[in-house]
Residue, then its C-alpha position, 0 to 999 in steps of 0.5 A: x516478464x522483464x522487470x522494465x515492462x509495466x503490468x496493468x495498474x489493476x493487476x498491480x493493486x491485486x498483487x499484495x492481496x495474492x501475496x498476503x493470502x499465499x503467506x497465510x496458506x504457507x503458514x497453514x502448511x499448504x503446499x499447492x493451490x489452484x486458481x479456483x481456490x485462490x479465487x474463492x479466497x480473495x474474491x477475484x475471478x479465476x480467469x483474472x487471476x490466471x491473466x494477472x499471473x501470466x504477466x510474470x511468465x509460467x508460474x503454475x503447472x496445468x493439472x497441478x496449480x501453483x506451488x504455494x512456497x515458490x509463488x509466495x517467494x516470487x511475489x515477495x521479491x516482486x513486491x520487495x518484501x524480501x528486504x526492509x523498506x523504510x518509510x516516513x510519516x509527515x504529520x503526527x496528529x491523531x491519524x499519524x499517531x494511529x499509523x505509528x502504532x500500526x505494526x507494519x513490520x509484522x505483516x509487511x516488510x516495512x517500517x516507519x523510521x522517521x516522522x515529522x511535525x510542527x508541534x514543538x511538544x513532540x519534536x525531538x521525542x520518540x513516539x511509538x519507537x519513531x523519532x520525530x523531527x521538525x518539519x524544517x529538517x524534512x528535506x535534509x533528513x529524507x535525503x540523508x536517510x534515503x527514504x523514498x516513500x512517505x505517508x502524508x497526514x498533515x492538515x489540508x491547508x499544509x498539504x501542497x506545501x508539504x508535497x512541494x518539499x517532498x519533491x525537493x527531498x526526491x521522494x518517489x511515492x506519497x501515500x496521501x491521506x489528506x482530502x485534497x489532490x496534491x500536485x506533483x511532477x509525473x515522476x512522483x507516484x501518489x496514492x490517495x486514501x480518502x477515508x471519508x470518501x470511502x465511507x460515503x461510497x460504502x453507505x451509498x452502495x448499501x442504500x442503492x445496490x444489491x448486496x448479493x451481487x457485489x461484482x455487477x453492482x446492479x441498482x435497486x429497483 
């Protein structure tokens, strides 16, 4: 597949899942895997897996399956896991501290290399190995450090202003942990992570849907 062509968003969201399991198989010494085996492990039907892989050309062989190491390296490059990606954290509150303590580099080739906050007690300090800068230096630092991706964990009231400044800093992607939907230009990609909403959805599904049919999600009688 030409790198300029787009794949469906649903497929793109599944790629890290495939990559993570292939890494597990490789570490376990497995040489090859079938779409059926992948299906059972990642809970995605085999037809969908084959269709996802087809966007990238002939990744497997009929009757053989997929070479684990080759496929792992292919998705590593596709997901840019073959090189280190630096990201920034905007807002070092309770959630921000938790993210700083999460070892992104161990499981993925990413690391938080800079953090920003208004709290004068932590500005200018090193938190979990990450330097914390004042918010007024954010645009300059992000440009200087060439950071394209940030995680936004500021209070709701400060989210849009922070987003406006991130656009000025020419970031390309924002992982938004705030409960509001920020407005940014079309060239900036936003992924919203609403933990409360996800928990409420899970509770609703438990109360209203059959647990033995997760794919069809049939309502309880």
